N, C-alpha and C positions, 0 to 999 in steps of 0.2 A: 852774659847774653846766650841764651839760646833760642833758637826757633825752629818751628818745623810745621809742617802740615799733617802730622801723623799723631796720635795719641801715643804716650811713653808705652803703654804696653805693647804696642805694634813695635817699639824699637827692638825687642827681645830677639825675634826674628831676625833681625838685620846684624846679631853681635853673634860671636863665634863660639862664645863660652856662656853658656846662660846663667851660670852662676855668679862669673864677673859682669857679666850684663844686668841682672837683678839688683847687684852690690850697687853698681855704679846709677842707675835708675833711682834706687831708695833715696841714697845719698843727696842727689840733683834734687829730687822732690822734697824732701824732708825740711830743705830752706828755700824752697822757691817759691815765688808768687807767680800765679799763672794769670797771665792775660789774653783770652780769647776775643778775636774778633772776626765778628761776622760783617757781611756785607759784600758790597759786589768788589769783583776783583779788578786791581788799578790796570792790570794786565789786559785785560779787555778794553778798556778805555784808550791805553796805548797802543793798540792793534792798527795796524795800516789798513786802512779804508781803499776799496777797488774803486777807480772814479770811469768815466764815460770816457775822458781823454787819453786812450788809446792808442792815438795817430801822434801824440806829441814824444818828441824822445825824452828819455830822461836826463834830470838837471845835472849838468858838470859839476863835479866835483874837485875843487882847486884845494891841493897840498898848503899846508902852513909852512912848510920845509922851505927853506931858502936854498935854491942851488949855488953850490960854488966852482 
């Protein structure tokens, strides 16, 4: 499985040897199934939000490691 946010044509510029790059891309595309996902990014949903509670200190993070 290969995932990318770029079109295969854009991959050519990222590889040093254009002939080998084209050969590799041709082989990948000849047997590939392409699945294009459109929609809202999960990164935007998981992005932390700014709150008005700036007076409160950050929560204390406790380590799960045991000290010996």
